[in-house]
N, C-alpha and C positions, 0 to 999 in steps of 0.2 A: 747317177741315180741307181739305187740298188734294184736289182731285178728279183722277181718272184721265183722261188724254186719251180722247176718245170711242171710239177704235178700238184701245186698247191690248190686246195679247195677253198673257195671263198666263203666266208661267213659274214653275216650282217652284224653280228654282235662283236664289238671290238674286244670284249673280255674273253672271248672264246679263242683258244690257241688254234691257228690254222692247222689243218690236217695235211701232212706231207707223206706221200707215198713214193715208191720207187718203180712205179709201173712204166713199161716201155712207152715211147711216144705212139700216138695213134697211127694207124696204117696210112692215113692221108698224108702225113708229113714225110713218109718214106716213099710213097708211090705217086709220082706226078700225075698219072692217069686218074687215080682216085681223088687227088686234090682237084683236078679239073672237073671231075664228076660232081664233087661237092659244091664247087663254085657254080656249076650249071644249075644245081638245085636251088642255090641261094638266089641266083638271078631270076629263075623261074618263079620263086616265091615273091620276090619284090615286084615283078611284073604282074603277077596275079593280084596281089593286094592293092596295086595302084588302080585296078579297074573298078568302075562302079558296078555294084552287084547287090542282089538282095542279101539282107543280113543273114538269112538262113544258109545261103550258099557259103558266105564267108565263114560262119561258125562251123560248117561241116568240113570245108576244104582246107582252111588254114592249119588246123592241128595235123592233118595228114601230111602236109608239105613240111611242116616243122619236124615231124617224126622222121621223115626221110633225111633231113639235113643233119640232125644231131644223133641219129641212130637210137631213138628212144622207142620204147614199147608203149608208153602211155604219154600222151600230151593233152593237157587240159588248159582251156582258156577261161579264166575267171573275169567277170565284169563287176565293177563297183556300182552298187545300186542303192535304192532307198534314199536315205539322207547322206549317202556317202560313207556309211559305216558297215555295209553288208557286202560280202564277196559271194557271188553266185556262179557256180559252174554252168556255163552256157554252151561251150564248144568242147568236144572231146573225141579222142580216138583211143580205144583200148579198154574203156570201162563199159559196163552194161548201159544200154540206151537210157534206162530209167534214172541214171545218175544226173543227167542234164536237167538243170533247173531245181533239183532237189538237194544236191550237195551245197551247203551254205555254211558260212562262218563269218565271224566279225573280224574287222580289221584289228590286227594284233593277235588273233587267235590262230594257233597252229603255226607251222613253218611258212605256209603261204601268207597267212595274215601278218606274220612278222616281216616278211619281205616287203609287203605293201606299207606297213606302218613305218618301217625304217627307210623305205624307198632305196633298198640295197638288195642285191642278189643273196640268196641263202642256198648253200649247197651242202648236202650231208650224204655220207656213204651208207650209213645204216639209219635211215630216217625213223623207222618204228621205235628205235631205242633212244631217240632224242627226247628230252623232257618237254620240248615244245610240240611234239607230235600230236596231231588230232586225228583219231581214227574214225572212219565212217563205215557203218555196217553194209555188207552186200557188195562191196566193190573189190575186195581182196587186195588192198594196196600193199599188204605185207610181202607179197611176192615181188614187189618192185621197190626195193629199199634205196636204190641209188637215186637221189632226189636233187632237183635243182629248180628253184622258184625265182623268177625274175619279174620285178614290178614293171607294169606298162605305165610310163610316165607321160602325163599331159602337161599343160601349162600350170605349173605351181602345185600340182596334185597328181596322185596316181589315178589311173582309169581302171586298173585291174591287175592281172598277173598272168604270166605264162608259166606253167609247171610241166617239167619233163621228168619222166621216171623210167627206170629200166631195172632188170634183174641183175644179179651178180654182185661183185664187190669192187668194180673199177669206177673210181670217182670221175665225175665230169671234170675235165681239165680247164685251166684258165682260158684257153682258146675257145672252148665251148661256151664258157660263161660270157666272154666278150662278144662272141658271135650272136648269142641269143639276146643279149642286151641290145645289140645293133638292130636285130630283127624286130624288136618291139616298137621301133620308130614308125615303120609303115603300118604296123598293127594299130598303133595309137591314132594314126591318121584315118584308118578305115573305121575305127570305132566312132571317131568324131563325125565322119561322113555319114554314118548310119544314124547319128543324132539320138542314140539310145538315152532316153530319160532327160534329154537336155531341157525340154519344156518343163518337166516336173521339177527339176532342180532350180530352174529360174522362178518357179512358183507363179507363172503367169496364168491367170484363169482364162478358160475358154468359154465363150458364150454357149449356153445350152441351145441346141437346135441345129447343130452341124457346123461345118467349116471345111476348109480345103487344106489346112496345114497337116502335114504328116506327123503323127504322134506314135511312138512305140512304148507300149506299156508292158512291163514284165510281170510274170506270175509264176505259179508252180505247176508244171505239167501234171495232168492227171490221166488223160487218155491220149496217147500219141496220135499224130497225124497233122495234116495241113489242109486248110479249107479257105474258101473265099465266099463272102456273102454280105448282105446288108444287115446292119445291126437292128435287133428288135429286143425290147425289154420283156422279160417274163411277166405274165399278167395273171390275174385271178378275176372271176366274175364279180360283178357289183354286189355289194351287200344289200342294197335296196333294189329289188327287181322291178324292172319297168314293164315287163310283159304281164298282161292279165291272164287269168285262168281261162282255159278253153275246154271243150268236150274231149279234145285229143290228149289231154295231159296224162291221163292214166296210161294210154298206149305209149306215149313218148317216154314216160318214166320206166315202163316195162322194158322198152328197147334199150334205154340207157343202162338199166341194171344188168341186162344180159351182156351188153358190150363191155361193161366194167368187169364182170366176172371173167370173160374171155381174156381181157387184157391182163388181169392179175395172174391168171393161170399161165399165160404166156411169159410173164415176167419171172414167175417161179421156175418155169422150165428153163428159161435162159440163164438164170442164176445157177441152176444145177449144172448146166452145160459149161459154164465158165468156172465152175469150182467155187462158187460163192454162197453155197447153201447156208453155211453157218453165219456169214456176215450179213446175209439178207434175211435173217430170221424174222425181222420186223414185218416182212410182207405177210406173214401168217396172221398178224393182227388185222390187216385189210381183208384177207380172205375170210376170217371169222366174221367181220362186220358185214361184208357183202353177202355172206351166207346166213346171217342172223335173221330168222323168220320174224321175230318181234320187231326188229328195226324196219324191215321191209313192210310189214303190216302197218306200222305207225306212219310211214311215209305215204302209203296208199290211202290210209284212213284220212290223213290231212288233205290229200288231193280230192277225195270223195266229198269232203266237207266244203269244197269250193276254193281251197287255196291253190294258187299256181304251183308249178313244180319247184321253182326257185324258192318260193316262200315256204312251201312244205318242207323242203330239205334244209332250209335255213332254220326252221323251228326244231327239226330233229337234231341238228348240230348244236343248237343253243341248249337244248335239253340235256345233251350229253355233257356240255361244258358245265352246266349248273350242277349236275350230279357229281362230276369230278371235283369241282371246287367245294362241294359240300363236305368232302373228306379232306380236311386241312392237312397239307404236307404230304399227300400221297403222290409222288412223282409218276408212278406207273399210270394211275388213272388220269392224271393231267396230260401225260403224253398220249394216252389213248384218246382223250377228248380232242386233242389237236389232230390226231390221225382221222378221227371221225369228221371233223371240219374239212379236212383235205379230201376225203372220199366224197362227202356231200358236194363240195365244189366241183369235183370231177363229174359227178352224176348230173349236176345242173348243166355243165357245158356239153355233155353228151346228149342230154334231152332237149334243151332249149338254148342253143349257143348264144352267148352274149357278144354282140358285134364289137363291143368295146374291149373285150378280153381276147378276141381272136388274134392270132399271130400270122404274119406272112409266111409263105412257104420258103424253104431253103434259106433260112436266115441264121445269122450268128446270134444266139440268144444270150443276153446278159442279165444278171440278177444278183441278189444277195444270198439266195438259197435255192435249192432244188428239192422238190418233194415228189412223192409218188404221183401227185396230180399231174406233174409235168411228164412223167413216163406214160401216163394213161391218156392225157389230153394234148399237151404241147408237142409230144412226139409225133402226133398225127400230121403235123405240118411239115414233117421231114426236115428238121433243122440240120445245118451243116456243121455246127459247132456250139459249144457252151463256154461262157466266160463268167466266173463268179468273183465277187468282190472279196475283200479281206473279212467281211462279216460272215462268210460261209464257214461256220465252225461246227456244224452238225456232223457227228461221227458217221451218219448215214451217207453223207455227200459222196465220198469216193466210190461207194458201192453203187449208188444211183447213177453216177456218171459212167461207170463201166457197163451198167445195164443199158443205158441209153446208147452207148457205143459210137459216139461221134467225137472228133477231136475236142479236148476240153482242158482248160487251165483254171486254177483257183488262186485266191489270195492276191488279186489285182487291186492295188491301192489306187484310189482316185478314179475308179472305173467310170462312175456316172459323171464325174467332172469333165472327162475327156470324150467319152463315147455317147453319142445321141442316136436315137432311132432314125434309121435311114442312111447313116454313115456307111460307106463301103469299108469293110474290114477284112484283113487277112489274119487268120488265126494260125499261128505256128506253135502247135502243141508239142512238137518234137523238142524245141528249145525253151518254150515257155514264154512266148510273146504274142501280144495282140497289136497289130499295126493298123491304126486308123488312117484312112486315106492313103493306102499304099501306092507306091510308084507303079508306072506301067510295067516296068521291068519285073517287079515283084509279082504283079498279077500274071504276067506272061509266064513266069517260072512255074506257078501253080498249074496253069493250063498245059504247059509243056509236059509236066509230070504226068498229067492225066492222059495226054495223047500218047505218051510213051508206054502207058499201061503200068506205071510204077505203082505197085501194090502198097497199101498202107500197112502199118505194123501188125495189125490183126485183121488180115483180109477176110478171113472166114466169118468174122463177126461185124463186118462193115455194113452200115445201113445203106439203103438206096440213096438217101439224101446225101450222105458223105461221098458216095461214089460220083454223084452228079455235081458236086460243089464247085468244080473247076470250070463249069460252063456258064457262069454268070457273065452277062455283058454289061 
């Protein structure tokens, strides 16, 4: 049987001529002590992966151990998600934290996608110069051109890929390729054990109202951090008010108006502190409305006529909508009308809270969208996290999530199919997962982090709710 040249670099494309170099053999092959050290690292990795552990621990630690084994500066763990056609970076060492969950590609796209599509390793010495290269902004991959992607194979299909990269011009050797291929076997077992998306791929519907099966839902990280709490759906006050007008309504509305003014001022100040003044310019619309004397007089005029607070503010909002719709095709006025509805809803909840719209404290909030209403009203319940569905397409959403300042992920498909109010949920916004009915080990890991005083990514901006989130029983 013909043998490979000692330094051949494997390519998945049979049409590509293998790259042959005359590099000296790696130090491990010359130094028995270093060979033994590498073997010790491999055995440690296999032992580590065989242990049951929270998915977040696996995604954090596995890349670190692989980096030590193959002497790589960058190690990335991609998982196959969605309908089996999307590769998402979930575990990594070497890239900025924000790359996890946001670096995405299709199967067949880029060098990594090619490895998964062909289910063969792909190794390149100068990856950025390859025609299949897919560049991602903000992670400076060009500094690590020596590239090796190995698919993680499951039963009859790929589960993802391991990618290792380093600087310089020394290709990964055939022994490195074979070793990394072998290491994907325990990784595949760990992924299956975590049951990432298994239920979604099987398309088995879950009955609304809860359950005990563990389900892991992927999303896109927005605000990093990890938290634990009960699921609660974001709500709005009822459109048909149940409460009748009282003599206290004018006083209640006055108090609500003052509270809303203070809350909006606080949000503007927070945006400035976070360097989001330009992105949060839409807050000025709310400040103008809350300071509009005519709007305020109209609301108090309706209350004086005998309308309840909710009814009066509902009329004010509808008048604004009618005025905006009267000018056909004016998107600015239509958006302002929606903002007015949002502000009026907030004033209603601040003045005369609707029990049907109130949220439990320290909950993981789920919804299709987030608005200023939630930063003024929902935030008062001190939520520990926010999860938004794939319908959350408003460009304001990332800014609002940062202003709220709790762990958050977006673009979670099938969110309401799997998550129901009252479910216990673990939100891992570091990697981009919502775990419904997490294991005791996963819940214990969150509490252990809190007890050790592990600070979140933005400790200076962490809310009290997020800081307390690990104490749920």
